[in-house]
KELOMAR-358435 format. One record per atom (N, C-alpha, C, O, CB): x, y, z. Coordinates in steps of 0.1 Angstrom, whole numbers, padded with zeros to 4 digits, always signed. Glycine has a CB too. Example, Ala and Ser with C-alpha at 12.3 -4.5 7.8 and 13.67 -1.06 7.14 Angstrom:
<pts>
+0132-0057+0078+0123-0045+0078+0132-0033+0078+0142-0033+0085+0113-0045+0090+0128-0022+0071+0137-0011+0071+0129+0000+0079+0134+0011+0080+0141-0006+0057
</pts>
This chain:
<pts>
+0112-0389-0146+0113-0386-0135+0110-0368-0135+0117-0361-0142+0128-0392-0130+0097-0360-0126+0095-0350-0124+0107-0346-0116+0108-0351-0105+0084-0349-0120+0116-0337-0119+0126-0331-0108+0122-0317-0104+0122-0311-0115+0141-0330-0114+0118-0307-0094+0116-0295-0089+0129-0288-0083+0136-0293-0074+0106-0295-0080+0131-0278-0090+0145-0273-0088+0142-0258-0079+0136-0248-0084+0153-0270-0105+0148-0260-0066+0144-0245-0060+0158-0242-0054+0167-0249-0049+0130-0246-0046+0159-0227-0057+0174-0216-0056+0164-0210-0050+0152-0208-0051+0184-0207-0070+0176-0207-0039+0175-0193-0029+0182-0184-0040+0188-0189-0050+0183-0192-0011+0181-0166-0036+0180-0157-0045+0194-0152-0036+0204-0158-0038+0165-0148-0047+0195-0145-0031+0205-0136-0024+0220-0142-0023+0222-0150-0014+0200-0132-0010+0228-0139-0030+0241-0151-0025+0243-0162-0031+0254-0168-0030+0240-0157-0011+0225-0168-0041+0229-0178-0046+0225-0179-0060+0233-0186-0067+0225-0187-0038+0215-0174-0066+0212-0174-0079+0210-0153-0082+0206-0150-0093+0196-0185-0080+0212-0149-0077+0218-0130-0075+0232-0133-0075+0239-0142-0071+0214-0119-0058+0233-0121-0082+0247-0115-0084+0254-0106-0074+0245-0108-0067+0248-0108-0095+0260-0100-0069+0260-0091-0060+0251-0080-0062+0244-0075-0054+0272-0088-0059+0252-0075-0074+0243-0065-0079+0229-0065-0076+0221-0057-0081+0244-0065-0093+0226-0076-0068+0210-0084-0064+0202-0086-0076+0190-0087-0074+0198-0073-0053+0206-0086-0087+0198-0089-0104+0203-0104-0108+0214-0108-0106+0206-0076-0120+0195-0110-0112+0199-0121-0119+0210-0119-0134+0204-0115-0145+0185-0129-0123+0218-0121-0135+0224-0122-0149+0220-0126-0161+0212-0135-0161+0234-0127-0149+0225-0122-0170+0213-0123-0184+0218-0136-0190+0212-0141-0199+0213-0109-0199+0229-0141-0186+0232-0151-0188+0226-0162-0180+0228-0173-0184+0242-0150-0189+0219-0160-0168+0208-0168-0160+0195-0167-0166+0190-0178-0167+0206-0162-0145+0191-0160-0168+0181-0153-0174+0173-0165-0185+0179-0163-0196+0188-0139-0182+0163-0174-0187+0155-0179-0196+0149-0169-0211+0147-0174-0222+0145-0183-0186+0149-0159-0208+0148-0149-0219+0160-0148-0228+0160-0140-0237+0145-0136-0212+0079-0110-0112+0084-0111-0097+0071-0105-0089+0066-0097-0098+0099-0102-0095+0063-0103-0076+0065-0104-0059+0068-0092-0057+0063-0091-0046+0078-0113-0053+0072-0078-0061+0073-0069-0055+0091-0070-0055+0097-0070-0066+0063-0069-0041+0098-0070-0043+0115-0072-0039+0121-0081-0047+0131-0077-0054+0118-0078-0026+0116-0094-0047+0120-0105-0057+0118-0102-0072+0126-0105-0080+0111-0118-0054+0103-0093-0076+0101-0091-0091+0113-0081-0093+0117-0080-0105+0084-0083-0096+0120-0074-0085+0128-0064-0092+0137-0071-0093+0142-0068-0104+0131-0052-0086+0146-0082-0087+0152-0085-0088+0154-0098-0098+0165-0102-0100+0153-0083-0079+0145-0103-0102+0147-0114-0112+0134-0109-0128+0126-0115-0134+0141-0131-0101+0139-0098-0127+0127-0090-0140+0133-0101-0151+0145-0103-0154+0131-0067-0146+0122-0108-0158+0125-0115-0171+0122-0125-0169+0117-0132-0178+0137-0114-0177+0126-0133-0154+0123-0148-0157+0107-0155-0160+0097-0150-0155+0129-0155-0144+0107-0163-0166+0091-0164-0163+0085-0173-0152+0088-0185-0148+0083-0168-0176+0075-0165-0147+0067-0174-0136+0056-0183-0143+0045-0180-0148+0060-0163-0123+0062-0191-0141+0047-0202-0148+0054-0217-0138+0059-0228-0141+0047-0206-0174+0049-0212-0123+0057-0219-0113+0053-0211-0104+0051-0200-0108+0072-0220-0114+0050-0212-0092+0046-0212-0081+0058-0204-0077+0067-0206-0084+0041-0224-0074+0061-0195-0065+0073-0193-0059+0076-0191-0043+0069-0184-0035+0077-0182-0065+0082-0196-0041+0085-0194-0020+0091-0182-0018+0100-0175-0023+0098-0207-0010+0081-0182-0008+0086-0163-0003+0088-0161+0014+0088-0171+0022+0068-0150-0007+0090-0150+0018+0096-0149+0031+0101-0164+0040+0096-0170+0050+0083-0142+0039+0113-0168+0033+0118-0181+0041+0107-0193+0043+0105-0200+0053+0123-0177+0056+0102-0192+0032+0090-0203+0036+0072-0198+0042+0063-0206+0040+0097-0211+0049+0071-0188+0048+0059-0185+0049+0049-0185+0039+0039-0192+0040+0059-0175+0054+0051-0177+0027+0042-0182+0017+0048-0186+0007+0059-0183+0003+0033-0176+0013+0036-0197+0002+0044-0197-0016+0031-0196-0024+0021-0204-0022+0055-0216-0021+0031-0188-0033+0022-0180-0042+0028-0186-0053+0038-0192-0056+0021-0164-0040+0011-0179-0064+0013-0182-0077+0016-0170-0082+0008-0161-0080+0002-0190-0084+0029-0166-0089+0034-0154-0090+0022-0146-0101+0020-0134-0099+0052-0155-0096+0016-0150-0109+0005-0146-0118-0005-0144-0111-0002-0133-0107+0002-0156-0129-0013-0146-0107-0025-0141-0100-0028-0141-0086-0039-0140-0082-0034-0146-0105-0017-0143-0077-0015-0133-0065-0022-0150-0051-0022-0151-0038-0032-0111-0068-0025-0159-0062-0035-0167-0054-0022-0178-0046-0013-0184-0052-0048-0177-0065-0024-0177-0029-0018-0181-0022-0021-0198-0021-0032-0203-0021-0019-0174-0012-0012-0202-0022-0012-0220-0016-0014-0224-0006-0021-0232-0002-0003-0228-0017-0002-0213+0003+0004-0222+0013+0005-0203+0024+0010-0192+0022+0023-0234+0005-0001-0210+0033+0003-0193+0044+0004-0195+0057-0004-0199+0065-0010-0181+0045+0015-0191+0058+0020-0197+0074+0017-0186+0086+0027-0179+0090+0039-0201+0074+0005-0183+0092+0003-0166+0095+0003-0168+0110+0000-0179+0112-0012-0157+0089+0005-0161+0120+0004-0154+0131-0013-0158+0136-0022-0154+0128+0009-0137+0127-0017-0166+0149-0029-0165+0157-0029-0152+0161-0019-0145+0160-0031-0174+0168-0042-0148+0166-0046-0135+0171-0035-0137+0186-0024-0133+0185-0066-0132+0174-0039-0142+0196-0034-0141+0206-0019-0141+0207-0013-0136+0217-0041-0149+0212-0011-0147+0198+0001-0148+0191+0009-0131+0191+0017-0124+0197-0002-0155+0174-0004-0130+0179+0000-0113+0174+0000-0106+0190+0010-0101+0194-0016-0104+0161-0012-0104+0199-0012-0097+0208+0001-0102+0218+0004-0093+0226-0026-0096+0213+0005-0110+0219+0020-0111+0230+0035-0109+0221+0047-0110+0226+0020-0129+0239+0031-0107+0208+0044-0100+0201+0039-0084+0203+0048-0077+0208+0046-0103+0182+0030-0080+0201+0027-0068+0204+0034-0065+0213+0045-0060+0212+0017-0066+0206+0029-0069+0224+0031-0065+0240+0049-0066+0243+0054-0062+0253+0021-0078+0252+0055-0073+0233+0069-0076+0236+0075-0065+0231+0084-0060+0238+0074-0088+0232+0071-0060+0218+0073-0045+0211+0076-0034+0218+0086-0029+0221+0062-0039+0204+0062-0033+0220+0059-0025+0233+0068-0020+0242+0074-0009+0242+0051-0031+0241+0068-0032+0252+0082-0034+0260+0095-0027+0257+0099-0016+0260+0086-0047+0260+0100-0037+0250+0112-0031+0248+0112-0014+0236+0123-0010+0232+0121-0043+0242+0103-0010+0234+0101+0003+0226+0104-0001+0213+0109+0009+0207+0110+0015+0231+0104-0012+0205+0108-0017+0192+0095-0021+0184+0085-0027+0187+0119-0030+0194+0097-0014+0170+0090-0011+0158+0094-0014+0145+0098-0006+0137+0089-0001+0157+0091-0029+0143+0102-0036+0130+0090-0036+0119+0078-0033+0123+0111-0055+0133+0092-0038+0107+0084-0041+0098+0078-0052+0098+0082-0063+0102+0089-0040+0088+0063-0048+0092+0052-0059+0101+0045-0062+0084+0040-0053+0076+0037-0049+0119+0047-0080+0080+0046-0085+0070+0031-0088+0066+0030-0100+0068+0053-0094+0071+0022-0084+0062+0006-0094+0063-0003-0089+0047+0001-0084+0037-0008-0088+0082-0015-0092+0052-0021-0093+0042-0034-0090+0045-0040-0096+0053-0020-0102+0037-0041-0080+0037-0055-0074+0039-0063-0074+0034-0066-0063+0030-0057-0067+0040-0072-0087+0032-0077-0097+0018-0067-0102+0013-0058-0108+0019-0084-0090+0005-0069-0098-0001-0058-0104-0012-0043-0093-0014-0035-0093-0023-0067-0106-0029-0043-0083-0003-0034-0075-0010-0022-0072+0001-0023-0066+0012-0041-0062-0016-0010-0077-0005+0000-0077+0004+0006-0062+0009+0009-0051+0004+0010-0085-0003+0005-0067+0020+0016-0052+0029+0025-0054+0038+0026-0063+0047+0009-0041+0037+0031-0044+0035+0048-0039+0043+0048-0024+0055+0054-0013+0054+0062-0032+0026+0039-0027+0063+0041-0015+0076+0050-0015+0084+0056-0026+0085+0031-0014+0086+0054-0005+0094+0056+0000+0098+0048+0014+0111+0037+0019+0111+0063-0001+0090+0058+0013+0117+0056+0028+0123+0059+0042+0119+0071+0044+0114+0061+0029+0132+0050+0053+0119+0057+0061+0109+0069+0069+0120+0067+0071+0132+0045+0073+0098+0080+0073+0115+0090+0075+0123+0098+0072+0133+0105+0080+0139+0088+0079+0124+0096+0061+0134+0105+0050+0141+0112+0041+0134+0114+0030+0137+0098+0041+0148+0118+0046+0124+0126+0038+0116+0139+0041+0119+0143+0052+0122+0124+0039+0102+0149+0024+0116+0160+0026+0122+0166+0026+0113+0159+0022+0103+0165+0019+0130+0179+0031+0109+0186+0033+0101+0186+0026+0084+0185+0031+0073+0193+0031+0109+0189+0007+0093+0187-0001+0089+0173-0001+0079+0177-0004+0067+0188-0007+0098+0162+0001+0080+0149+0001+0076+0150+0012+0068+0147+0009+0057+0139+0002+0087+0154+0022+0069+0155+0033+0061+0164+0030+0050+0163+0038+0041+0160+0044+0069+0172+0021+0049+0179+0019+0039+0174+0005+0029+0177+0001+0018+0192+0019+0046+0168+0000+0037+0153-0014+0030+0144-0005+0024+0144-0006+0012+0140-0026+0045+0135+0007+0031+0127+0013+0021+0133+0021+0012+0125+0025+0003+0117+0019+0026+0145+0025+0010+0147+0034+0002+0151+0025-0009+0157+0032-0017+0155+0045+0005+0151+0016-0012+0154+0006-0022+0145+0003-0024+0147+0000-0036+0161-0003-0021+0133+0001-0023+0119-0003-0026+0108+0013-0025+0096+0015-0021+0115-0017-0014+0116+0022-0031+0107+0032-0036+0095+0025-0045+0097+0014-0051+0116+0042-0045+0083+0032-0045+0077+0033-0055+0066+0014-0051+0055+0011-0055+0089+0035-0070+0075+0009-0042+0067-0007-0041+0053-0006-0035+0051+0000-0025+0075-0020-0031+0044-0012-0042+0032-0007-0037+0024-0015-0023+0014-0014-0015+0022-0007-0050+0032-0020-0024+0030-0029-0005+0033-0019+0005+0026-0022+0014+0043-0042+0002+0040-0009+0006+0046-0006+0016+0031+0005+0022+0021+0009+0016+0062+0002+0012+0034+0006+0032+0024+0010+0042+0025+0015+0056+0022+0009+0066+0018+0001+0044+0031+0032+0055+0033+0037+0068+0020+0041+0077+0010+0047+0073+0041+0050+0067+0021+0036+0088+0010+0035+0099+0011+0046+0112+0021+0050+0119+0011+0019+0104+0001+0048+0113+0001+0062+0126+0002+0054+0141+0006+0060+0151-0017+0074+0125-0005+0038+0141-0003+0030+0149-0002+0021+0145+0000+0019+0133-0009+0028+0156-0003+0007+0157-0004-0004+0150-0018-0011+0152-0020-0022+0149+0007-0011+0154-0027-0001+0157-0042-0003+0158-0047-0006+0139-0056-0013+0135-0049+0014+0166-0040+0001+0133-0047+0001+0120-0040-0008+0112-0038-0006+0100-0048+0014+0113-0035-0021+0119-0032-0033+0116-0037-0043+0116-0032-0054+0112-0026-0034+0119-0051-0041+0123-0058-0049+0134-0067-0059+0124-0076-0066+0130-0067-0039+0145-0066-0060+0111-0075-0065+0103-0069-0072+0095-0076-0079+0087-0082-0056+0097-0053-0073+0096-0041-0076+0088-0046-0092+0091-0054-0095+0100-0024-0069+0093-0038-0101+0082-0033-0116+0087-0016-0113+0085-0010-0113+0074-0040-0131+0075-0013-0110+0097-0001-0108+0100+0012-0123+0099+0015-0129+0109-0004-0102+0115+0018-0126+0086+0027-0137+0085+0041-0136+0094+0046-0145+0100+0030-0139+0071+0045-0123+0092+0063-0120+0090+0066-0112+0096+0056-0105+0093+0070-0117+0077+0075-0101+0108+0080-0095+0113+0095-0093+0110+0101-0102+0116+0077-0097+0121+0102-0088+0105+0118-0083+0105+0116-0069+0113+0106-0062+0115+0126-0081+0086+0131-0068+0117+0138-0055+0127+0149-0056+0121+0154-0067+0122+0140-0057+0146+0156-0047+0114+0167-0046+0112+0178-0031+0117+0177-0019+0115+0166-0049+0099+0185-0035+0121+0192-0026+0131+0207-0032+0135+0210-0044+0132+0183-0024+0145+0217-0022+0141+0229-0027+0145+0229-0038+0151+0221-0037+0160+0235-0018+0151+0235-0051+0152+0239-0058+0156+0238-0056+0175+0230-0063+0180+0251-0058+0147+0245-0049+0182+0240-0049+0202+0226-0045+0202+0220-0049+0212+0249-0035+0213+0217-0036+0191+0202-0034+0194+0191-0050+0189+0180-0053+0192+0197-0018+0185+0199-0053+0182+0192-0067+0179+0192-0080+0185+0184-0089+0186+0195-0072+0167+0206-0077+0192+0211-0089+0204+0198-0091+0212+0193-0101+0214+0226-0085+0215+0194-0080+0217+0186-0082+0231+0170-0088+0223+0166-0100+0225+0184-0063+0242+0164-0080+0215+0155-0089+0212+0152-0103+0205+0142-0110+0207+0151-0084+0208+0166-0105+0194+0166-0119+0194+0162-0130+0209+0153-0138+0212+0181-0122+0189+0174-0123+0217+0172-0138+0228+0159-0134+0231+0155-0144+0237+0184-0140+0245+0149-0127+0232+0136-0127+0238+0129-0137+0228+0126-0148+0233+0129-0111+0239+0125-0137+0214+0123-0142+0210+0124-0157+0203+0115-0164+0197+0122-0136+0209+0138-0159+0206+0145-0178+0200+0140-0181+0215+0139-0193+0217+0169-0183+0197+0138-0174+0224+0139-0188+0238+0121-0191+0240+0116-0197+0250+0149-0180+0259+0113-0186+0229+0098-0187+0232+0095-0197+0218+0096-0195+0206+0089-0169+0234+0091-0205+0224+0087-0221+0213+0079-0219+0203+0078-0227+0194+0077-0234+0219+0071-0204+0203+0059-0205+0194+0064-0197+0183+0056-0191+0176+0045-0199+0200+0080-0196+0180+0082-0187+0175+0098-0193+0168+0106-0199+0175+0080-0174+0185+0100-0192+0150+0108-0192+0144+0118-0176+0142+0114-0166+0136+0103-0198+0135+0133-0180+0150+0138-0165+0144+0150-0171+0130+0155-0182+0127+0149-0152+0161+0151-0161+0125+0162-0162+0120+0174-0148+0121+0169-0137+0123+0156-0164+0107+0187-0148+0121+0192-0133+0126+0202-0138+0119+0205-0150+0119+0195-0125+0142+0209-0127+0113+0222-0128+0101+0218-0116+0102+0208-0109+0106+0224-0137+0084+0235-0115+0096+0239-0101+0088+0234-0102+0074+0234-0113+0067+0256-0099+0087+0231-0092+0071+0224-0087+0053+0236-0092+0048+0246-0094+0055+0220-0068+0047+0236-0094+0037+0243-0104+0024+0248-0088+0023+0258-0086+0029+0233-0115+0009+0244-0082+0019+0251-0066+0007+0251-0054+0020+0251-0043+0015+0235-0058-0012+0250-0054+0033+0250-0044+0038+0255-0047+0055+0257-0060+0055+0237-0038+0036+0258-0043+0064+0262-0040+0071+0253-0046+0087+0256-0052+0097+0264-0029+0067+0239-0039+0081+0226-0042+0088+0223-0057+0092+0223-0065+0083+0214-0037+0078+0221-0061+0107+0216-0074+0110+0202-0074+0111+0196-0066+0118+0221-0079+0122+0195-0084+0103+0180-0088+0104+0176-0098+0115+0180-0109+0118+0174-0094+0091+0166-0087+0120+0158-0104+0131+0147-0104+0124+0142-0094+0121+0152-0103+0153+0141-0120+0116+0130-0120+0110+0125-0132+0124+0131-0140+0131+0130-0124+0091+0112-0125+0120+0102-0134+0131+0092-0142+0124+0087-0137+0114+0093-0125+0142+0089-0153+0127+0078-0162+0120+0072-0172+0126+0079-0177+0135+0082-0167+0109+0061-0178+0123+0058-0191+0135+0065-0198+0134+0073-0199+0125+0046-0198+0135+0065-0207+0143+0071-0220+0149+0070-0233+0134+0060-0239+0130+0059-0226+0166+0079-0235+0131+0073-0249+0120+0075-0242+0107+0077-0249+0097+0054-0256+0121+0075-0226+0106+0076-0222+0091+0094-0220+0085+0102-0212+0090+0068-0206+0090+0096-0229+0076+0107-0228+0069+0107-0229+0054+0096-0229+0047+0116-0237+0075+0120-0229+0049+0121-0230+0031+0116-0246+0030+0109-0251+0021+0141-0227+0024+0121-0250+0040+0122-0270+0037+0104-0274+0035+0100-0283+0027+0131-0281+0058+0096-0268+0044+0085-0274+0046+0077-0267+0035+0067-0271+0031+0080-0274+0060+0081-0259+0032+0071-0246+0021+0076-0255+0008+0068-0260+0000+0079-0223+0019+0087-0257+0008+0093-0263-0006+0086-0279-0007+0083-0284-0018+0113-0264-0005+0085-0286+0007+0081-0301+0007+0059-0299-0003+0053-0308-0009+0081-0307+0031+0055-0286+0002+0044-0284+0001+0041-0284-0015+0031-0287-0022+0041-0273+0008+0051-0279-0019+0048-0274-0033+0057-0288-0046+0053-0288-0058+0059-0253-0034+0065-0295-0041+0070-0306-0045+0057-0315-0044+0054-0322-0054+0082-0309-0037+0050-0316-0036+0038-0326-0035+0028-0319-0043+0020-0324-0051+0032-0330-0018+0027-0305-0041+0013-0302-0053+0019-0301-0066+0011-0296-0073+0004-0287-0051+0029-0305-0071+0034-0305-0084+0036-0317-0087+0040-0319-0098+0045-0299-0086+0034-0327-0081+0038-0340-0083+0049-0340-0088+0051-0346-0099+0030-0348-0089+0059-0335-0082+0074-0341-0082+0079-0349-0073+0077-0348-0060+0083-0331-0083+0087-0361-0080+0093-0373-0075+0105-0366-0070+0109-0371-0060+0096-0386-0087+0115-0350-0075+0124-0352-0066+0129-0339-0064+0131-0332-0074+0133-0362-0068+0132-0334-0053+0137-0320-0052+0150-0315-0049+0156-0320-0040+0130-0314-0044+0154-0307-0056+0171-0302-0059+0170-0286-0056+0164-0277-0062+0177-0305-0078+0178-0285-0045+0177-0273-0041+0191-0266-0042+0202-0273-0041+0171-0274-0028+0191-0253-0044+0205-0245-0045+0205-0235-0031+0195-0229-0028+0206-0235-0060+0219-0233-0022+0215-0222-0012+0230-0217-0009+0242-0221-0012+0205-0228+0003+0225-0208-0004+0243-0204+0004+0242-0198+0018+0253-0196+0023+0252-0190-0006+0233-0196+0024+0234-0193+0040+0227-0201+0048+0219-0208+0043+0231-0182+0044+0230-0199+0061+0221-0212+0071+0206-0209+0072+0200-0218+0078+0227-0211+0090+0198-0201+0067+0185-0200+0065+0178-0207+0051+0167-0207+0045+0182-0185+0066+0189-0212+0050+0186-0226+0035+0188-0238+0046+0186-0248+0039+0203-0227+0018+0190-0242+0061+0196-0255+0061+0182-0262+0060+0181-0272+0054+0207-0258+0075+0173-0259+0066+0158-0266+0062+0156-0271+0053+0151-0282+0055+0149-0260+0061+0158-0264+0034+0155-0266+0028+0169-0278+0021+0167-0287+0012+0150-0254+0024+0174-0276+0023+0186-0282+0023+0181-0302+0029+0179-0313+0023+0196-0270+0035+0181-0300+0043+0171-0316+0050+0161-0321+0038+0160-0333+0035+0157-0312+0067+0154-0308+0032+0140-0317+0029+0142-0322+0016+0135-0330+0010+0125-0308+0030+0156-0316+0010+0157-0321-0008+0163-0334-0007+0170-0338+0002+0168-0310-0021+0160-0341-0019+0169-0352-0021+0182-0352-0029+0190-0361-0033+0161-0361-0026+0181-0335-0031+0204-0334-0034+0195-0318-0031+0184-0313-0032+0219-0340-0059+0211-0314-0027+0211-0301-0021+0228-0299-0027+0236-0308-0025+0208-0300-0001+0232-0286-0035+0242-0280-0036+0242-0264-0029+0232-0256-0028+0245-0283-0049+0257-0262-0026+0263-0252-0018+0264-0246-0026+0265-0253-0036+0274-0253-0012+0264-0232-0029+0275-0222-0040+0289-0220-0032+0289-0217-0020+0268-0205-0044+0300-0220-0039+0314-0219-0036+0310-0203-0023+0312-0202-0010+0326-0216-0055+0307-0198-0027+0307-0184-0015+0298-0187+0000+0298-0180+0009+0298-0168-0024+0291-0198-0002+0281-0202+0011+0289-0204+0019+0300-0209+0018+0271-0214+0011+0281-0197+0033+0284-0207+0047+0291-0223+0044+0289-0233+0038+0269-0210+0055+0301-0216+0055+0308-0232+0053+0305-0243+0063+0311-0253+0065+0326-0232+0054+0290-0238+0072+0282-0247+0078+0273-0255+0065+0271-0267+0063+0274-0239+0089+0269-0246+0059+0260-0251+0051+0267-0261+0035+0263-0270+0027+0251-0236+0046+0277-0255+0038+0287-0267+0028+0285-0282+0034+0282-0292+0028+0306-0263+0028+0288-0282+0046+0289-0293+0050+0273-0306+0056+0271-0316+0062+0300-0289+0060+0265-0295+0048+0251-0302+0048+0250-0303+0031+0239-0306+0026+0237-0293+0057+0256-0301+0027+0253-0302+0014+0257-0317+0004+0264-0326+0008+0261-0289+0009+0250-0318-0009+0254-0332-0015+0268-0328-0021+0276-0337-0021+0241-0338-0027+0274-0312-0029+0281-0312-0036+0282-0296-0032+0273-0291-0025+0276-0318-0049+0296-0284-0036+0293-0275-0037+0299-0268-0053+0309-0272-0059+0296-0269-0024+0294-0262-0055+0295-0260-0072+0299-0247-0069+0303-0244-0058+0280-0261-0082+0300-0237-0079+0312-0226-0083+0299-0214-0077+0288-0215-0073+0319-0225-0103+0310-0202-0079+0305-0190-0074+0289-0183-0079+0284-0187-0090+0316-0181-0077+0283-0174-0073+0272-0170-0074+0273-0161-0087+0265-0161-0097+0268-0165-0061+0282-0155-0084+0289-0146-0100+0294-0153-0112+0298-0149-0123+0303-0138-0097+0292-0169-0106+0299-0170-0119+0286-0180-0128+0290-0188-0136+0318-0178-0118+0271-0179-0126+0262-0180-0127+0261-0197-0130+0256-0204-0139+0260-0170-0136+0269-0201-0113+0266-0214-0110+0255-0225-0110+0256-0237-0110+0268-0214-0102+0246-0217-0111+0229-0225-0103+0228-0225-0119+0228-0235-0125+0213-0214-0089+0227-0218-0123+0222-0220-0139+0233-0230-0146+0228-0239-0152+0221-0202-0150+0242-0230-0146+0252-0239-0157+0247-0250-0149+0238-0256-0155+0272-0236-0159+0250-0255-0135+0245-0268-0131+0235-0276-0139+0236-0286-0145+0240-0267-0119+0222-0268-0135+0211-0275-0143+0212-0277-0164+0204-0284-0170+0198-0264-0138+0220-0272-0167+0225-0272-0183+0232-0281-0177+0224-0289-0174+0234-0259-0191+0243-0284-0174+0249-0294-0171+0248-0308-0171+0256-0316-0175+0250-0293-0164+0232-0310-0164+0232-0318-0161+0212-0324-0163+0207-0335-0160+0241-0316-0148+0207-0316-0166+0193-0315-0169+0196-0333-0169+0194-0339-0159+0185-0304-0185+0201-0339-0181+0197-0351-0188+0195-0363-0177+0190-0374-0177+0208-0356-0199+0202-0356-0167+0204-0368-0156+0193-0372-0148+0192-0383-0142+0214-0364-0146+0182-0359-0147+0165-0354-0142+0155-0362-0146+0147-0369-0140+0160-0340-0147+0158-0360-0164+0144-0367-0171+0142-0383-0167+0132-0389-0171+0145-0368-0189
</pts>
């Protein structure tokens, strides 16, 4: 039996230092690459909560859930109405870009950007018009909860969008992530499972944005530090992320999946 193992990063495979421990390295895509430096990349990866499935060795996109032109125009109108300018994730041709309106960064966005100094994706713009030719697939607004609540209420009630709204794992900031309806880690993992010809999908996670991944999986394991609601949806609960629990689970149960 061919089994596909899919693990979340933050809070699941990664330690609190936002890295994979030496134990979990079998010895990466910008922010993920920095975190998992050293992992062999001979399988596609799921990015942006399922918006993109990519082959990291060549940048080829196997799956891309992006906004249509009409929806993009409506998003821009809403952002202008509320005078909010988030991070915009897009592709211009094969070049991935993370853009934002220069001078309109929130403190949360500044922290995000400071941790990614030198990232070739970073693309400050002076006008949203500079992104008119980009294929936009994701928006992220990072700020204090009271300021993100209002925007979340607007997008959450619109059936064209899927929103993920939660506190950042390692900071006090709240993140509002906006993507096309139907986008999820579960949908992307299903595409990947079928493409690889896997018979079983085994998933690992810690946060509520892993719920769709768990629903799509044949078996789903929550780490001990996971959200209590996610634990209820899990096949079982394993150890803490700090204890290399994902790697140890696979090591100890590998014969079961042959």
